[in-house]
C-alpha positions in Angstrom: 0.0 0.0 0.0 1.4 3.4 -1.0 1.0 6.5 1.2 -1.8 7.9 -1.0 -3.7 4.6 -0.8 -3.9 4.6 3.0 -7.6 5.1 3.9 -6.9 6.6 7.3 -4.5 9.1 5.8 -6.9 10.0 3.0 -9.7 10.6 5.5 -7.6 13.0 7.5 -6.5 14.9 4.4 -10.0 15.1 3.0 -11.6 16.3 6.2 -8.8 19.0 6.6 -9.2 20.3 3.1 -13.0 20.5 3.3 -12.8 22.2 6.7 -10.3 24.8 5.4 -12.4 25.4 2.3 -15.4 26.2 4.3 -13.5 28.5 6.7 -11.8 30.3 3.9 -15.1 31.0 2.1 -16.7 32.3 5.3 -13.7 34.6 6.0 -14.2 36.1 2.5 -18.0 36.5 2.8 -19.1 40.1 2.0 -18.4 42.6 3.4 -14.8 41.5 3.4 -12.6 42.2 6.4 -8.8 42.1 6.3 -8.8 41.3 10.0 -11.1 38.3 9.4 -8.9 37.0 6.5 -5.7 37.3 8.6 -7.4 35.4 11.4 -8.4 32.7 8.9 -4.8 32.5 7.7 -3.6 32.0 11.3 -6.1 29.3 11.9 -5.1 27.6 8.6 -1.5 27.3 9.8 -2.8 25.9 13.1 -4.9 23.4 11.2 -1.9 22.4 9.1 0.1 21.6 12.2 -2.7 19.6 13.7 -3.1 17.7 10.4 0.6 17.1 10.2 0.5 15.6 13.7 -2.4 13.5 12.8 -0.9 12.0 9.6 2.4 11.5 11.4 0.6 9.2 13.9 -0.8 7.2 11.1 2.5 7.0 9.1 5.4 8.2 11.3 8.5 9.5 9.5 11.2 6.8 8.9 13.7 8.8 10.9 13.7 11.9 13.1 12.9 15.1 11.3 16.3 16.8 10.7 15.0 20.3 10.2 15.9 22.9 12.8 17.2 26.4 13.3 20.4 27.4 11.4 19.6 24.8 8.7 18.7 27.0 5.7 19.6 24.7 2.8 16.0 24.5 1.4 15.5 28.3 1.7 17.2 29.1 -1.6 14.4 28.2 -4.0 11.3 29.9 -5.5 8.7 30.1 -2.8 5.0 30.6 -3.5 2.0 31.0 -1.2 -1.7 31.9 -1.3 -2.7 35.6 -0.9 -4.0 35.2 2.7 -0.7 33.6 3.7 1.3 36.5 2.1 -0.9 39.1 3.8 -0.4 37.3 7.2 3.4 37.5 6.7 3.3 41.2 5.9 1.0 41.9 8.9 3.3 39.9 11.2 6.3 41.9 10.1 4.5 45.3 10.5 3.2 44.4 14.0 6.4 42.7 15.4 9.4 44.4 13.7 10.8 47.8 14.6 11.1 50.5 11.9 14.9 49.9 11.4 14.4 46.2 10.9 11.6 46.7 8.4 13.7 49.2 6.4 16.6 46.8 6.3 14.3 44.0 5.1 12.8 46.3 2.5 16.3 47.0 1.1 17.2 43.3 1.1 13.9 42.3 -0.6 14.2 45.0 -3.2 17.7 43.8 -4.1 16.6 40.1 -4.3 13.5 40.9 -6.2 15.6 42.7 -8.9 17.2 39.4 -9.7 14.4 36.9 -9.1 11.1 38.4 -10.3 9.7 36.4 -13.1 12.2 33.6 -12.8 11.2 30.0 -13.1 11.7 27.3 -10.4 14.7 26.0 -12.3 16.2 29.4 -12.8 15.8 30.2 -9.1 17.4 26.9 -8.1 20.4 27.7 -10.3 20.7 31.2 -8.8 20.7 29.8 -5.3 19.9 33.1 -3.7 18.8 32.9 0.0 15.3 33.9 1.0 15.5 37.5 2.2 13.5 36.4 5.4 16.5 34.4 6.6 18.3 36.0 9.5 21.5 34.4 10.8 20.6 31.2 9.0 17.1 30.9 10.5 13.7 31.9 9.4 12.7 35.3 10.8 9.0 34.7 10.4 9.0 31.1 11.4 5.7 31.2 13.3 3.8 32.4 10.2 5.9 30.7 7.5 3.7 29.6 4.6 2.3 26.1 4.0 4.8 25.5 1.3 7.6 25.8 3.8 5.8 23.5 6.3 5.3 20.9 3.6 9.0 20.4 3.1 10.8 18.5 5.9 13.8 16.2 5.6 15.0 13.2 7.6 18.6 13.6 6.3 20.5 16.9 6.7 23.4 15.5 4.7 21.1 15.0 1.7 19.9 18.6 2.2 23.5 19.9 2.0 24.0 17.8 -1.2 20.8 19.2 -2.7 21.9 22.7 -1.9 25.4 22.1 -3.4 23.9 20.6 -6.6 21.4 23.5 -6.9 18.5 21.1 -6.2 19.4 18.5 -8.8 19.7 15.9 -6.1 16.6 15.0 -4.2 15.9 15.3 -0.5 14.3 12.4 1.4 11.1 14.0 2.7 8.3 12.8 4.9 5.6 12.5 2.3 2.6 12.5 4.7 3.6 15.9 6.1 3.9 17.2 2.5 0.4 16.0 1.7 -1.0 17.4 5.0 0.3 20.9 4.4 -0.8 20.8 0.8 -4.3 19.7 1.9 -4.7 22.9 3.8 -3.4 24.9 0.8 -5.9 23.2 -1.4 -8.7 24.1 1.0 -7.6 27.8 1.0 -7.6 27.9 -2.8 -10.9 26.1 -3.0 -12.4 28.6 -0.6 -11.0 31.5 -2.6 -12.7 30.2 -5.7 -16.0 29.7 -3.9 -15.8 33.4 -2.9 -15.2 34.6 -6.4 -11.4 35.1 -6.2 -8.9 33.6 -8.6 -6.3 31.0 -7.8 -3.3 33.2 -7.3 0.0 31.3 -6.5 2.0 34.3 -5.2 5.8 34.5 -5.3 6.8 35.7 -1.9 9.8 37.9 -2.7 7.9 39.9 -5.3 4.9 40.1 -3.0 7.1 41.4 -0.1 8.7 43.9 -2.4 5.3 45.3 -3.3 3.7 44.9 0.2 6.4 46.4 2.3 6.0 49.7 0.3 2.2 49.6 0.1 0.4 49.2 3.4 -3.0 49.1 1.6 -2.1 46.1 -0.5 -4.4 43.7 1.4 -7.4 45.9 1.3 -7.0 46.5 -2.5 -6.6 42.7 -3.0 -9.8 42.1 -1.0 -11.7 44.6 -3.2 -10.2 42.9 -6.3 -8.6 46.1 -7.4 -5.2 44.4 -7.8 -3.6 41.0 -8.2 -0.6 40.0 -6.3 2.6 39.2 -8.2 2.9 35.5 -9.2 
């Protein structure tokens, strides 16, 4: 039996996706509220962690998860997320970082975006530029990191180093149930967006940060469908 054929696993994933789809749609019910959308995004990340824990009980990882602080090898690829996740990251930065730190991040993001905007996954892997949200080798927004970050976990740090050195040509042994669990919540968010009349926007995080850190009204304009976020 493969991972995707496991009935218990599939039940957990299906329930999580449907629950997230419903909550996303409710959060975007008119009149739209940015605060409500941000709260939904926070709850989506909580649901992802609960779903990851549930699937890991059904199918535990073959070895201990090797991911930890100061292990940034996977943080050099093209990263995308849904609009609510992006808005949550921007809100977290504005509410928790001081002005000097935000200005420094804005400068770093602007420089990175100049090289990376519009580049494909393969091109980004070859460039091997670090995520501008890395600080001293660790994620500076770890508590609100997107689902795509939570989906990728390794059980072999040596393999991660080799993947980094080869510019992602070598694979990394991941825990597939966790990958599926995080993606299940992502599918629920996108389904809820469609149910609410929004498009499926897969947003590139560096480009979105470059725009969002200089435009505090980005979220409200997106909610009113006045703009699309950079993909």
